[in-house]
CHARMM-style PDB file with segment names, atoms N, HN, CA, C and O in Angstrom:
ATOM      1  N   MET     1       4.622  -0.904   3.253  1.00  0.00      PROA
ATOM      2  CA  MET     1       4.266  -0.948   1.997  1.00  0.00      PROA
ATOM      3  C   MET     1       4.973  -0.371   0.996  1.00  0.00      PROA
ATOM      4  O   MET     1       5.287   0.818   1.050  1.00  0.00      PROA
ATOM      5  N   ILE     2       5.258  -1.072   0.092  1.00  0.00      PROA
ATOM      6  HN  ILE     2       5.003  -2.038   0.048  1.00  0.00      PROA
ATOM      7  CA  ILE     2       6.166  -0.676  -1.171  1.00  0.00      PROA
ATOM      8  C   ILE     2       5.712   0.825  -1.118  1.00  0.00      PROA
ATOM      9  O   ILE     2       4.494   0.985  -1.044  1.00  0.00      PROA
ATOM     10  N   ALA     3       6.503   1.965  -1.143  1.00  0.00      PROA
ATOM     11  HN  ALA     3       7.493   1.835  -1.203  1.00  0.00      PROA
ATOM     12  CA  ALA     3       5.974   3.300  -1.618  1.00  0.00      PROA
ATOM     13  C   ALA     3       5.440   3.624  -3.230  1.00  0.00      PROA
ATOM     14  O   ALA     3       4.434   4.175  -3.676  1.00  0.00      PROA
ATOM     15  N   CYS     4       6.656   2.986  -3.866  1.00  0.00      PROA
ATOM     16  HN  CYS     4       7.474   2.539  -3.505  1.00  0.00      PROA
ATOM     17  CA  CYS     4       6.191   2.971  -5.212  1.00  0.00      PROA
ATOM     18  C   CYS     4       6.661   1.656  -6.296  1.00  0.00      PROA
ATOM     19  O   CYS     4       7.730   1.262  -5.828  1.00  0.00      PROA
ATOM     20  N   LEU     5       6.460   1.151  -7.038  1.00  0.00      PROA
ATOM     21  HN  LEU     5       5.592   1.471  -7.418  1.00  0.00      PROA
ATOM     22  CA  LEU     5       6.924   0.225  -8.006  1.00  0.00      PROA
ATOM     23  C   LEU     5       7.722   0.877  -8.799  1.00  0.00      PROA
ATOM     24  O   LEU     5       7.367   1.981  -9.212  1.00  0.00      PROA
ATOM     25  N   PRO     6       8.891   0.358  -9.149  1.00  0.00      PROA
ATOM     26  CA  PRO     6      10.026   0.373 -10.315  1.00  0.00      PROA
ATOM     27  C   PRO     6       9.117   0.809 -11.611  1.00  0.00      PROA
ATOM     28  O   PRO     6       7.961   0.454 -11.837  1.00  0.00      PROA
ATOM     29  N   GLU     7       9.944   1.671 -12.402  1.00  0.00      PROA
ATOM     30  HN  GLU     7      10.883   1.960 -12.219  1.00  0.00      PROA
ATOM     31  CA  GLU     7       9.207   2.336 -13.323  1.00  0.00      PROA
ATOM     32  C   GLU     7       8.925   1.163 -14.738  1.00  0.00      PROA
ATOM     33  O   GLU     7       9.764   0.349 -15.123  1.00  0.00      PROA
ATOM     34  N   GLY     8       7.917   1.301 -15.171  1.00  0.00      PROA
ATOM     35  HN  GLY     8       7.236   1.963 -14.858  1.00  0.00      PROA
ATOM     36  CA  GLY     8       7.064   0.921 -16.448  1.00  0.00      PROA
ATOM     37  C   GLY     8       5.967  -0.240 -15.623  1.00  0.00      PROA
ATOM     38  O   GLY     8       5.052  -0.783 -16.242  1.00  0.00      PROA
ATOM     39  N   LEU     9       6.236  -0.499 -14.156  1.00  0.00      PROA
ATOM     40  HN  LEU     9       6.979  -0.058 -13.653  1.00  0.00      PROA
ATOM     41  CA  LEU     9       5.592  -1.656 -13.493  1.00  0.00      PROA
ATOM     42  C   LEU     9       4.319  -1.120 -12.799  1.00  0.00      PROA
ATOM     43  O   LEU     9       4.417  -0.106 -12.108  1.00  0.00      PROA
ATOM     44  N   THR    10       3.030  -1.798 -12.957  1.00  0.00      PROA
ATOM     45  HN  THR    10       2.951  -2.622 -13.518  1.00  0.00      PROA
ATOM     46  CA  THR    10       1.488  -1.057 -12.704  1.00  0.00      PROA
ATOM     47  C   THR    10       1.311  -2.530 -11.980  1.00  0.00      PROA
ATOM     48  O   THR    10       1.903  -3.582 -12.222  1.00  0.00      PROA
ATOM     49  N   PRO    11      -0.016  -2.148 -10.719  1.00  0.00      PROA
ATOM     50  CA  PRO    11      -0.015  -3.554  -9.842  1.00  0.00      PROA
ATOM     51  C   PRO    11      -0.922  -3.796 -10.429  1.00  0.00      PROA
ATOM     52  O   PRO    11      -1.597  -3.025 -11.111  1.00  0.00      PROA
ATOM     53  N   CYS    12      -1.171  -5.682 -10.122  1.00  0.00      PROA
ATOM     54  HN  CYS    12      -0.622  -6.309  -9.568  1.00  0.00      PROA
ATOM     55  CA  CYS    12      -2.910  -5.986 -10.816  1.00  0.00      PROA
ATOM     56  C   CYS    12      -3.042  -6.629 -10.123  1.00  0.00      PROA
ATOM     57  O   CYS    12      -3.950  -7.333 -10.566  1.00  0.00      PROA
ATOM     58  N   LYS    13      -2.631  -7.189  -8.689  1.00  0.00      PROA
ATOM     59  HN  LYS    13      -1.894  -6.617  -8.329  1.00  0.00      PROA
ATOM     60  CA  LYS    13      -3.683  -7.657  -7.395  1.00  0.00      PROA
ATOM     61  C   LYS    13      -2.762  -7.578  -6.552  1.00  0.00      PROA
ATOM     62  O   LYS    13      -1.537  -7.495  -6.636  1.00  0.00      PROA
ATOM     63  N   ARG    14      -3.742  -7.626  -5.433  1.00  0.00      PROA
ATOM     64  HN  ARG    14      -4.737  -7.693  -5.364  1.00  0.00      PROA
ATOM     65  CA  ARG    14      -3.289  -7.137  -4.129  1.00  0.00      PROA
ATOM     66  C   ARG    14      -4.273  -8.297  -2.976  1.00  0.00      PROA
ATOM     67  O   ARG    14      -5.481  -8.111  -2.827  1.00  0.00      PROA
ATOM     68  N   THR    15      -3.647  -9.271  -2.363  1.00  0.00      PROA
ATOM     69  HN  THR    15      -2.666  -9.422  -2.484  1.00  0.00      PROA
ATOM     70  CA  THR    15      -3.994 -10.422  -1.600  1.00  0.00      PROA
ATOM     71  C   THR    15      -4.246  -9.839  -0.049  1.00  0.00      PROA
ATOM     72  O   THR    15      -3.692  -8.822   0.370  1.00  0.00      PROA
ATOM     73  N   PRO    16      -4.839 -10.360   0.447  1.00  0.00      PROA
ATOM     74  CA  PRO    16      -5.344  -9.673   1.959  1.00  0.00      PROA
ATOM     75  C   PRO    16      -3.989 -10.259   2.679  1.00  0.00      PROA
ATOM     76  O   PRO    16      -3.360 -11.225   2.246  1.00  0.00      PROA
ATOM     77  N   VAL    17      -3.642  -9.488   3.883  1.00  0.00      PROA
ATOM     78  HN  VAL    17      -4.153  -8.703   4.235  1.00  0.00      PROA
ATOM     79  CA  VAL    17      -2.595  -9.976   5.121  1.00  0.00      PROA
ATOM     80  C   VAL    17      -2.990 -11.279   5.075  1.00  0.00      PROA
ATOM     81  O   VAL    17      -4.094 -11.464   4.561  1.00  0.00      PROA
ATOM     82  N   PHE    18      -2.126 -12.670   5.647  1.00  0.00      PROA
ATOM     83  HN  PHE    18      -1.230 -12.519   6.064  1.00  0.00      PROA
ATOM     84  CA  PHE    18      -2.062 -13.592   5.505  1.00  0.00      PROA
ATOM     85  C   PHE    18      -1.385 -14.058   6.670  1.00  0.00      PROA
ATOM     86  O   PHE    18      -0.516 -13.238   6.967  1.00  0.00      PROA
ATOM     87  N   ASP    19      -1.419 -15.261   7.651  1.00  0.00      PROA
ATOM     88  HN  ASP    19      -2.125 -15.927   7.410  1.00  0.00      PROA
ATOM     89  CA  ASP    19      -0.414 -15.538   8.400  1.00  0.00      PROA
ATOM     90  C   ASP    19      -0.959 -17.034   8.008  1.00  0.00      PROA
ATOM     91  O   ASP    19      -1.911 -17.283   7.268  1.00  0.00      PROA
ATOM     92  N   GLN    20       0.125 -18.229   8.887  1.00  0.00      PROA
ATOM     93  HN  GLN    20       0.898 -18.027   9.488  1.00  0.00      PROA
ATOM     94  CA  GLN    20      -0.234 -19.381   8.915  1.00  0.00      PROA
ATOM     95  C   GLN    20      -0.966 -20.207   8.828  1.00  0.00      PROA
ATOM     96  O   GLN    20      -0.846 -21.340   8.361  1.00  0.00      PROA
ATOM     97  N   ASP    21      -2.334 -19.362   9.573  1.00  0.00      PROA
ATOM     98  HN  ASP    21      -2.432 -18.442   9.952  1.00  0.00      PROA
ATOM     99  CA  ASP    21      -3.252 -20.008   9.461  1.00  0.00      PROA
ATOM    100  C   ASP    21      -4.496 -19.699   8.736  1.00  0.00      PROA
ATOM    101  O   ASP    21      -5.451 -20.470   8.828  1.00  0.00      PROA
ATOM    102  N   SER    22      -4.565 -18.528   7.952  1.00  0.00      PROA
ATOM    103  HN  SER    22      -3.789 -17.902   7.877  1.00  0.00      PROA
ATOM    104  CA  SER    22      -5.314 -17.858   6.952  1.00  0.00      PROA
ATOM    105  C   SER    22      -4.632 -18.359   5.667  1.00  0.00      PROA
ATOM    106  O   SER    22      -5.322 -17.875   4.770  1.00  0.00      PROA
ATOM    107  N   LEU    23      -3.601 -19.103   5.083  1.00  0.00      PROA
ATOM    108  HN  LEU    23      -3.041 -19.497   5.812  1.00  0.00      PROA
ATOM    109  CA  LEU    23      -2.543 -19.097   3.955  1.00  0.00      PROA
ATOM    110  C   LEU    23      -3.650 -19.112   3.184  1.00  0.00      PROA
ATOM    111  O   LEU    23      -4.598 -19.706   3.696  1.00  0.00      PROA
ATOM    112  N   PRO    24      -3.783 -18.773   2.405  1.00  0.00      PROA
ATOM    113  CA  PRO    24      -4.978 -19.404   0.753  1.00  0.00      PROA
ATOM    114  C   PRO    24      -4.339 -20.435   0.213  1.00  0.00      PROA
ATOM    115  O   PRO    24      -3.131 -20.389  -0.017  1.00  0.00      PROA
ATOM    116  N   SER    25      -5.035 -21.407  -0.030  1.00  0.00      PROA
ATOM    117  HN  SER    25      -6.017 -21.444   0.157  1.00  0.00      PROA
ATOM    118  CA  SER    25      -4.482 -22.979  -0.247  1.00  0.00      PROA
ATOM    119  C   SER    25      -3.845 -22.831  -1.486  1.00  0.00      PROA
ATOM    120  O   SER    25      -2.950 -23.623  -1.781  1.00  0.00      PROA
ATOM    121  N   ALA    26      -4.244 -21.733  -2.433  1.00  0.00      PROA
ATOM    122  HN  ALA    26      -4.971 -21.089  -2.194  1.00  0.00      PROA
ATOM    123  CA  ALA    26      -3.792 -21.919  -3.394  1.00  0.00      PROA
ATOM    124  C   ALA    26      -2.062 -21.956  -3.460  1.00  0.00      PROA
ATOM    125  O   ALA    26      -1.290 -22.476  -4.266  1.00  0.00      PROA
ATOM    126  N   LEU    27      -1.845 -21.138  -2.203  1.00  0.00      PROA
ATOM    127  HN  LEU    27      -2.472 -20.716  -1.549  1.00  0.00      PROA
ATOM    128  CA  LEU    27      -0.188 -21.126  -2.069  1.00  0.00      PROA
ATOM    129  C   LEU    27       0.512 -22.205  -1.574  1.00  0.00      PROA
ATOM    130  O   LEU    27       1.728 -22.393  -1.616  1.00  0.00      PROA
ATOM    131  N   LEU    28      -0.560 -23.064  -0.988  1.00  0.00      PROA
ATOM    132  HN  LEU    28      -1.548 -22.912  -0.954  1.00  0.00      PROA
ATOM    133  CA  LEU    28       0.125 -24.261  -0.655  1.00  0.00      PROA
ATOM    134  C   LEU    28       0.144 -25.687  -1.987  1.00  0.00      PROA
ATOM    135  O   LEU    28       0.468 -26.821  -1.633  1.00  0.00      PROA
ATOM    136  N   ARG    29      -0.106 -25.493  -2.939  1.00  0.00      PROA
ATOM    137  HN  ARG    29      -0.369 -24.572  -3.226  1.00  0.00      PROA
ATOM    138  CA  ARG    29       0.022 -26.381  -3.997  1.00  0.00      PROA
ATOM    139  C   ARG    29       1.388 -25.435  -4.959  1.00  0.00      PROA
ATOM    140  O   ARG    29       1.820 -24.317  -4.676  1.00  0.00      PROA
ATOM    141  N   ASP    30       1.825 -26.350  -6.140  1.00  0.00      PROA
ATOM    142  HN  ASP    30       1.474 -27.258  -6.370  1.00  0.00      PROA
ATOM    143  CA  ASP    30       2.858 -25.383  -6.934  1.00  0.00      PROA
ATOM    144  C   ASP    30       1.658 -24.538  -8.009  1.00  0.00      PROA
ATOM    145  O   ASP    30       0.591 -24.972  -8.442  1.00  0.00      PROA
ATOM    146  N   HSD    31       2.116 -23.598  -8.155  1.00  0.00      PROA
ATOM    147  HN  HSD    31       2.982 -23.246  -7.802  1.00  0.00      PROA
ATOM    148  CA  HSD    31       1.753 -22.316  -8.688  1.00  0.00      PROA
ATOM    149  C   HSD    31       2.432 -21.821  -9.929  1.00  0.00      PROA
ATOM    150  O   HSD    31       3.456 -22.501  -9.993  1.00  0.00      PROA
ATOM    151  N   ARG    32       2.409 -20.973 -10.981  1.00  0.00      PROA
ATOM    152  HN  ARG    32       1.577 -20.420 -10.929  1.00  0.00      PROA
ATOM    153  CA  ARG    32       3.075 -19.879 -11.243  1.00  0.00      PROA
ATOM    154  C   ARG    32       1.971 -18.612 -11.568  1.00  0.00      PROA
ATOM    155  O   ARG    32       0.772 -18.521 -11.301  1.00  0.00      PROA
ATOM    156  N   THR    33       2.997 -17.584 -12.328  1.00  0.00      PROA
ATOM    157  HN  THR    33       3.971 -17.658 -12.545  1.00  0.00      PROA
ATOM    158  CA  THR    33       2.575 -16.518 -12.863  1.00  0.00      PROA
ATOM    159  C   THR    33       2.657 -16.461 -14.253  1.00  0.00      PROA
ATOM    160  O   THR    33       3.341 -17.262 -14.890  1.00  0.00      PROA
ATOM    161  N   LYS    34       1.964 -15.511 -14.800  1.00  0.00      PROA
ATOM    162  HN  LYS    34       1.408 -14.860 -14.282  1.00  0.00      PROA
ATOM    163  CA  LYS    34       2.145 -15.208 -16.166  1.00  0.00      PROA
ATOM    164  C   LYS    34       2.907 -14.814 -16.498  1.00  0.00      PROA
ATOM    165  O   LYS    34       3.294 -13.823 -15.879  1.00  0.00      PROA
ATOM    166  N   PRO    35       3.842 -15.328 -17.898  1.00  0.00      PROA
ATOM    167  CA  PRO    35       4.998 -15.268 -18.389  1.00  0.00      PROA
ATOM    168  C   PRO    35       4.755 -13.682 -18.433  1.00  0.00      PROA
ATOM    169  O   PRO    35       3.834 -13.127 -19.031  1.00  0.00      PROA
ATOM    170  N   GLY    36       5.950 -12.953 -17.544  1.00  0.00      PROA
ATOM    171  HN  GLY    36       6.698 -13.404 -17.059  1.00  0.00      PROA
ATOM    172  CA  GLY    36       5.829 -11.259 -17.338  1.00  0.00      PROA
ATOM    173  C   GLY    36       5.626 -10.968 -16.273  1.00  0.00      PROA
ATOM    174  O   GLY    36       5.757  -9.807 -15.886  1.00  0.00      PROA
ATOM    175  N   ASP    37       5.278 -11.878 -15.561  1.00  0.00      PROA
ATOM    176  HN  ASP    37       5.172 -12.821 -15.876  1.00  0.00      PROA
ATOM    177  CA  ASP    37       4.713 -11.263 -14.203  1.00  0.00      PROA
ATOM    178  C   ASP    37       4.744 -11.572 -12.788  1.00  0.00      PROA
ATOM    179  O   ASP    37       4.098 -12.493 -12.289  1.00  0.00      PROA
ATOM    180  N   TRP    38       5.543 -10.748 -12.119  1.00  0.00      PROA
ATOM    181  HN  TRP    38       6.068 -10.000 -12.524  1.00  0.00      PROA
ATOM    182  CA  TRP    38       6.256 -10.938 -10.885  1.00  0.00      PROA
ATOM    183  C   TRP    38       5.610 -10.079  -9.549  1.00  0.00      PROA
ATOM    184  O   TRP    38       5.043  -8.987  -9.514  1.00  0.00      PROA
ATOM    185  N   GLY    39       5.947 -11.063  -8.463  1.00  0.00      PROA
ATOM    186  HN  GLY    39       6.407 -11.950  -8.492  1.00  0.00      PROA
ATOM    187  CA  GLY    39       5.314 -10.499  -7.274  1.00  0.00      PROA
ATOM    188  C   GLY    39       6.263  -9.869  -6.238  1.00  0.00      PROA
ATOM    189  O   GLY    39       7.456  -9.673  -6.470  1.00  0.00      PROA
ATOM    190  N   VAL    40       5.747  -9.614  -5.262  1.00  0.00      PROA
ATOM    191  HN  VAL    40       4.778  -9.773  -5.074  1.00  0.00      PROA
ATOM    192  CA  VAL    40       6.689  -8.856  -4.182  1.00  0.00      PROA
ATOM    193  C   VAL    40       6.038  -9.488  -2.562  1.00  0.00      PROA
ATOM    194  O   VAL    40       4.968  -9.414  -1.958  1.00  0.00      PROA
ATOM    195  N   ILE    41       7.141 -10.003  -2.373  1.00  0.00      PROA
ATOM    196  HN  ILE    41       8.010 -10.064  -2.863  1.00  0.00      PROA
ATOM    197  CA  ILE    41       6.516 -10.467  -0.800  1.00  0.00      PROA
ATOM    198  C   ILE    41       6.959  -9.974   0.415  1.00  0.00      PROA
ATOM    199  O   ILE    41       8.057 -10.275   0.882  1.00  0.00      PROA
ATOM    200  N   GLN    42       6.018  -9.096   1.057  1.00  0.00      PROA
ATOM    201  HN  GLN    42       5.126  -8.852   0.677  1.00  0.00      PROA
ATOM    202  CA  GLN    42       6.218  -8.256   1.802  1.00  0.00      PROA
ATOM    203  C   GLN    42       6.066  -9.151   3.655  1.00  0.00      PROA
ATOM    204  O   GLN    42       4.944  -9.545   3.973  1.00  0.00      PROA
ATOM    205  N   ILE    43       6.947  -9.306   4.401  1.00  0.00      PROA
ATOM    206  HN  ILE    43       7.859  -8.987   4.142  1.00  0.00      PROA
ATOM    207  CA  ILE    43       6.913  -9.628   5.638  1.00  0.00      PROA
ATOM    208  C   ILE    43       6.761  -9.048   6.325  1.00  0.00      PROA
ATOM    209  O   ILE    43       7.778  -8.439   6.656  1.00  0.00      PROA
ATOM    210  N   LEU    44       5.500  -8.707   7.119  1.00  0.00      PROA
ATOM    211  HN  LEU    44       4.674  -9.202   6.850  1.00  0.00      PROA
ATOM    212  CA  LEU    44       5.083  -7.961   8.136  1.00  0.00      PROA
ATOM    213  C   LEU    44       5.497  -8.367   9.534  1.00  0.00      PROA
ATOM    214  O   LEU    44       5.444  -7.499  10.406  1.00  0.00      PROA
ATOM    215  N   ASP    45       5.876  -9.503   9.828  1.00  0.00      PROA
ATOM    216  HN  ASP    45       5.920 -10.208   9.120  1.00  0.00      PROA
ATOM    217  CA  ASP    45       6.145  -9.709  11.629  1.00  0.00      PROA
ATOM    218  C   ASP    45       6.760 -10.958  11.362  1.00  0.00      PROA
ATOM    219  O   ASP    45       6.262 -11.948  10.826  1.00  0.00      PROA
ATOM    220  N   ARG    46       7.965 -10.779  11.825  1.00  0.00      PROA
ATOM    221  HN  ARG    46       8.370  -9.974  12.260  1.00  0.00      PROA
ATOM    222  CA  ARG    46       8.771 -12.267  11.814  1.00  0.00      PROA
ATOM    223  C   ARG    46       9.843 -12.245  11.375  1.00  0.00      PROA
ATOM    224  O   ARG    46      10.860 -11.554  11.442  1.00  0.00      PROA
ATOM    225  N   SER    47       9.364 -13.406  10.739  1.00  0.00      PROA
ATOM    226  HN  SER    47       8.538 -13.967  10.685  1.00  0.00      PROA
ATOM    227  CA  SER    47      10.707 -14.562   9.530  1.00  0.00      PROA
ATOM    228  C   SER    47       9.598 -15.092   8.594  1.00  0.00      PROA
ATOM    229  O   SER    47       8.450 -14.684   8.772  1.00  0.00      PROA
ATOM    230  N   SER    48       9.817 -15.817   7.785  1.00  0.00      PROA
ATOM    231  HN  SER    48      10.749 -16.148   7.639  1.00  0.00      PROA
ATOM    232  CA  SER    48       9.304 -16.982   6.853  1.00  0.00      PROA
ATOM    233  C   SER    48      10.636 -17.782   6.268  1.00  0.00      PROA
ATOM    234  O   SER    48      11.810 -17.418   6.338  1.00  0.00      PROA
ATOM    235  N   ARG    49      10.195 -18.753   5.784  1.00  0.00      PROA
ATOM    236  HN  ARG    49       9.242 -19.048   5.727  1.00  0.00      PROA
ATOM    237  CA  ARG    49      10.849 -19.696   5.741  1.00  0.00      PROA
ATOM    238  C   ARG    49      10.657 -20.233   3.882  1.00  0.00      PROA
ATOM    239  O   ARG    49       9.872 -21.170   3.739  1.00  0.00      PROA
ATOM    240  N   PHE    50      11.219 -19.770   2.764  1.00  0.00      PROA
ATOM    241  HN  PHE    50      11.857 -19.009   2.880  1.00  0.00      PROA
ATOM    242  CA  PHE    50      10.657 -19.366   1.805  1.00  0.00      PROA
ATOM    243  C   PHE    50      11.433 -20.211   0.973  1.00  0.00      PROA
ATOM    244  OT1 PHE    50      11.258 -20.208  -0.245  1.00  0.00      PROA
TER     245      PHE     50
END
């Protein structure tokens, strides 16, 4: 887990932990965040192809 965010940033949403079998369907489609928003992807086990 990230101990703290960079200065000036605040968390707004967190998803549950998921794997290849429980990946939310919205992440399988083209999607975007609002301007000024950005995300953090944490790999908890093994690896990921991004």
